[in-house]
C-alpha positions in Angstrom: 41.0 16.6 -40.6 38.3 16.8 -43.3 36.6 13.9 -42.3 39.5 11.5 -43.3 39.5 10.2 -39.7 36.4 10.0 -37.5 35.8 8.9 -33.9 33.8 5.8 -33.4 33.4 3.9 -30.0 35.8 6.5 -28.5 38.5 5.4 -31.0 40.2 7.3 -34.1 39.3 5.3 -37.2 38.8 5.6 -41.0 36.6 3.5 -43.2 37.1 1.4 -46.3 34.6 3.6 -48.1 36.8 6.8 -47.3 39.9 5.0 -48.5 38.2 3.9 -51.6 37.2 7.3 -52.5 40.5 9.1 -51.8 42.8 6.5 -53.4 40.4 6.2 -56.2 39.8 2.5 -56.0 36.5 0.4 -56.2 35.2 -0.3 -52.7 34.8 -4.0 -53.5 38.5 -4.0 -54.2 39.4 -2.3 -50.9 37.3 -4.9 -49.1 39.1 -7.5 -50.8 42.5 -6.2 -49.7 41.3 -6.0 -46.2 40.1 -9.6 -46.1 43.4 -10.7 -47.6 45.1 -9.0 -44.6 42.7 -10.9 -42.3 44.1 -14.3 -43.6 47.7 -13.4 -42.5 47.0 -11.5 -39.3 45.9 -13.2 -35.9 45.5 -9.9 -34.4 43.2 -8.6 -37.1 40.3 -7.8 -34.9 42.3 -5.4 -33.0 42.8 -3.1 -35.9 39.7 -3.8 -38.1 36.0 -4.3 -37.3 32.9 -4.5 -39.6 30.0 -2.0 -39.7 27.2 -1.0 -42.1 26.8 2.5 -43.8 24.3 3.8 -46.6 25.2 3.5 -50.1 24.4 6.1 -52.8 20.7 4.6 -52.8 20.5 4.6 -49.1 20.7 0.9 -48.8 22.9 -0.7 -46.0 26.2 -2.0 -47.2 29.1 -3.7 -45.3 32.2 -1.6 -44.6 35.3 -1.9 -42.6 36.4 0.5 -39.9 40.2 0.5 -39.1 42.5 2.1 -36.6 45.8 3.8 -37.4 47.8 0.4 -37.5 45.2 -1.0 -39.8 45.2 1.9 -42.2 49.0 1.7 -42.3 49.1 -1.9 -43.1 46.4 -1.5 -45.8 47.8 1.7 -47.5 51.4 0.1 -47.7 50.1 -1.8 -50.7 48.9 1.4 -52.3 51.7 3.1 -54.4 52.0 6.2 -56.5 52.6 9.8 -56.0 49.1 10.8 -55.1 48.7 7.7 -52.8 51.9 9.0 -50.8 50.2 12.3 -50.3 47.1 10.7 -49.1 49.0 8.5 -46.6 50.7 11.5 -45.0 47.3 13.4 -44.8 45.8 10.4 -43.1 48.7 10.0 -40.6 48.2 13.7 -39.7 44.4 13.2 -39.3 45.0 10.2 -36.9 47.2 12.3 -34.8 44.8 15.2 -34.5 41.8 12.8 -33.9 43.9 10.8 -31.1 44.9 14.2 -29.5 41.4 15.3 -29.6 40.2 12.0 -27.9 42.9 12.2 -25.2 42.0 15.8 -24.4 38.5 15.0 -23.7 39.1 11.9 -21.6 38.7 12.3 -17.7 42.1 11.9 -16.1 41.7 10.0 -12.9 43.8 11.2 -10.0 46.6 8.8 -8.7 45.7 9.9 -5.1 43.0 7.4 -4.1 41.4 9.7 -1.7 41.0 12.5 -4.4 39.7 9.9 -6.7 37.0 8.7 -4.2 36.0 12.2 -3.7 35.6 13.0 -7.4 33.6 9.9 -7.7 31.3 10.7 -4.7 30.8 14.2 -6.3 29.9 12.8 -9.6 27.4 10.3 -8.1 25.8 13.1 -6.2 25.6 15.2 -9.3 24.1 12.2 -11.1 21.6 11.4 -8.3 20.5 15.1 -8.4 20.1 15.1 -12.2 18.0 11.9 -12.0 15.9 13.4 -9.3 15.3 16.6 -11.4 14.4 14.5 -14.4 11.9 12.4 -12.2 10.3 15.7 -10.9 9.9 17.1 -14.4 8.3 13.7 -15.6 6.0 13.9 -12.7 5.1 17.4 -13.3 4.4 16.7 -16.9 2.2 13.8 -16.1 0.3 15.7 -13.6 -0.4 18.5 -16.1 -1.4 16.3 -19.3 -4.4 17.8 -20.7 -7.3 15.4 -20.4 -8.3 13.1 -23.2 -10.8 14.7 -25.5 -12.9 11.5 -25.1 -12.9 11.6 -21.4 -13.7 15.3 -21.5 -16.8 14.8 -23.6 -17.7 11.7 -21.2 -17.6 14.0 -18.1 -20.1 16.3 -20.0 -22.4 13.4 -20.8 -22.4 12.0 -17.3 -23.2 15.7 -15.9 -26.3 15.8 -18.2 -27.2 12.3 -17.2 -26.8 13.1 -13.5 -28.8 16.3 -13.7 -31.7 14.5 -15.5 -31.6 11.6 -13.1 -31.7 13.9 -9.9 -34.7 15.8 -11.4 -36.5 12.4 -12.2 -35.8 11.2 -8.8 -37.3 14.3 -7.2 -40.2 14.6 -9.5 -39.3 18.1 -10.4 -40.6 19.7 -13.5 -37.1 20.3 -14.7 -37.8 23.5 -16.6 -35.0 25.5 -18.0 -34.4 27.6 -14.8 -34.3 24.4 -12.7 -32.0 22.5 -15.0 -29.7 25.7 -15.0 -29.5 25.6 -11.2 -28.6 22.0 -11.2 -26.0 22.3 -13.9 -24.4 25.2 -12.0 -24.3 23.3 -8.6 -22.7 20.4 -10.2 -20.3 22.3 -12.3 -19.2 24.3 -9.0 -18.7 21.0 -7.2 -16.5 19.8 -10.1 -14.5 22.8 -9.8 -14.0 22.7 -6.1 -12.9 19.0 -6.1 -10.4 19.5 -9.1 -9.2 23.0 -8.1 -9.8 24.5 -11.6 -12.0 27.4 -12.3 -13.7 26.0 -15.5 -14.3 22.5 -16.8 -12.0 23.2 -19.7 -9.1 23.4 -17.5 -9.3 19.8 -16.3 -6.3 17.5 -16.5 -5.9 13.9 -16.8 -5.1 13.5 -13.1 -8.7 15.0 -12.3 -10.7 12.4 -14.2 -11.2 9.7 -11.4 -12.2 12.3 -8.8 -14.5 13.9 -11.0 -16.2 10.8 -11.8 -16.7 9.8 -8.2 -18.0 13.2 -7.6 -20.6 13.0 -10.3 -21.7 9.5 -9.2 -22.2 10.6 -5.6 -23.3 14.2 -6.2 -26.4 15.7 -4.6 -27.7 19.2 -5.1 -26.9 21.6 -2.1 -29.6 22.8 0.3 -29.5 26.3 -1.3 -30.1 24.8 -4.8 -33.0 22.5 -3.7 -34.8 25.5 -2.0 -34.4 27.6 -5.2 -35.7 24.7 -7.3 -38.7 24.0 -5.1 -39.5 27.6 -5.2 -39.8 27.4 -8.8 -42.0 24.4 -8.3 -44.2 26.4 -5.9 -43.8 23.9 -3.3 -42.1 24.5 0.2 -38.7 23.0 0.2 -39.0 22.3 3.9 -42.6 22.2 5.1 -43.1 23.3 8.8 -45.3 21.0 10.9 -48.4 22.8 12.1 -49.0 23.0 15.9 -51.5 20.5 17.1 -51.1 18.1 14.2 
């Protein structure tokens, strides 16, 4: 069809721009001829409609789209041997495009029960497709990598919490003690979020991790190890007779 005729809004049409190029006319003159037809045709809107297409400078310009009847009426005024050849080519192109559109249209069965069955199957398929899309969206949302700002904030809150716990318990907080606390808290973060390392955290984990940090307290084993480093008994045993 060499783009003489295109499909727009499920209809075979050509454009005033294409006609101007092929019939070697100024586009403004083709637009003028179309507007002249509008004056005498009450059903003009059934054959022609306006649109916008970019010009050579990529600026929007007004054009007309027309169906087969609109083209025939417009081209009737264009004469000459070359024009006659183009008219024939356009009619062939309209035939091909209209056949193409018809062949791709859904044929509705005359039997109402078969039609209903097809509608039901189509609806079921659409629901399944929609559900599949929803599941994919949920999966994507749940696996979105955590925002770098939030990731850094978690790191700062962990450091603040470790210092806070050490200060509250009056621990010396030497390097070994701090390492034990960091290890304990990071292990708790991994257990709550279900990831192996903090770098694997996802956006969905942020709120739970923040709640954990706010309410975290070192495990019994960690407290005992830290007390040992302080040379103080973690759980003093009361002496008999006292």
